[in-house]
C-alpha positions as CSV (number, residue, x, y, z in Angstrom):
1,M,32.2,12.9,-9.0
2,R,35.1,12.7,-11.5
3,K,34.1,12.4,-15.4
4,E,35.8,9.1,-16.2
5,Y,36.2,6.0,-13.5
6,D,39.2,3.1,-13.9
7,F,37.6,-0.3,-13.7
8,S,40.5,-1.6,-14.7
9,K,41.8,-2.7,-11.3
10,L,38.2,-4.4,-10.5
11,K,38.1,-8.3,-8.9
12,E,35.4,-9.5,-10.9
13,L,32.5,-10.7,-8.2
14,K,30.1,-13.3,-8.5
15,S,26.4,-12.7,-7.1
16,P,25.5,-14.5,-4.4
17,Y,21.9,-15.0,-5.7
18,A,22.5,-16.8,-8.7
19,R,21.3,-20.3,-9.1
20,K,19.0,-19.7,-5.7
21,K,16.3,-20.2,-8.1
22,K,15.5,-22.6,-10.9
23,A,12.2,-21.6,-13.4
24,V,10.6,-24.7,-14.0
25,G,6.8,-24.4,-16.0
26,I,4.1,-26.3,-14.1
27,N,0.2,-26.4,-15.0
28,L,-2.1,-25.2,-12.1
29,S,-5.4,-25.7,-11.4
30,P,-7.1,-22.3,-11.5
31,E,-9.0,-22.9,-8.0
32,V,-5.3,-23.5,-6.9
33,V,-4.0,-20.0,-8.7
34,D,-7.4,-17.8,-7.1
35,Y,-6.9,-19.5,-3.2
36,F,-2.7,-18.1,-3.5
37,K,-4.0,-15.0,-5.2
38,R,-6.1,-14.4,-2.8
39,L,-3.7,-15.0,0.2
40,A,-1.0,-12.4,-1.7
41,E,-3.9,-9.9,-1.6
42,E,-3.5,-10.6,2.1
43,T,-0.5,-10.8,2.5
44,G,1.1,-7.8,0.3
45,L,3.5,-10.6,-1.3
46,P,3.2,-12.3,-4.7
47,Y,1.6,-15.1,-5.3
48,Q,4.4,-17.1,-6.8
49,K,6.5,-16.1,-4.1
50,L,3.5,-17.8,-1.3
51,I,3.5,-20.6,-3.4
52,D,7.3,-21.1,-3.4
53,L,7.0,-20.9,0.4
54,Y,4.8,-23.5,0.8
55,L,6.3,-25.6,-1.3
56,L,9.5,-25.2,0.6
57,D,7.9,-25.3,4.0
58,C,6.7,-29.2,2.5
59,A,10.2,-29.7,1.1
60,R,11.7,-29.4,4.2
61,R,9.3,-31.1,6.8
62,R,9.2,-33.9,4.4
63,K,6.2,-33.7,3.9
64,R,4.1,-36.5,2.1
65,L,0.8,-36.2,-0.1
66,T,-2.1,-39.2,1.2
67,M,-4.6,-39.8,-1.1
68,K,-7.1,-42.7,-1.1
69,W,-8.4,-43.3,-4.6
70,V,-12.2,-44.2,-4.7
71,A,-12.9,-47.0,-7.6
């Protein structure tokens, strides 16, 4: 192993992972967070990743939320 290396001739490469995700702040009910945390324990994946995967699936399938409001 050399004591010194010359990095002056290296070309800059952009990270292929840069800007793949967007940080957002979101308020979730404790029930939702607890649900995904339980799933995280079962699957071994972080609960934030599970939420992201679920929402990504909804977006790709163009799922629409159906709600009926009762007066």
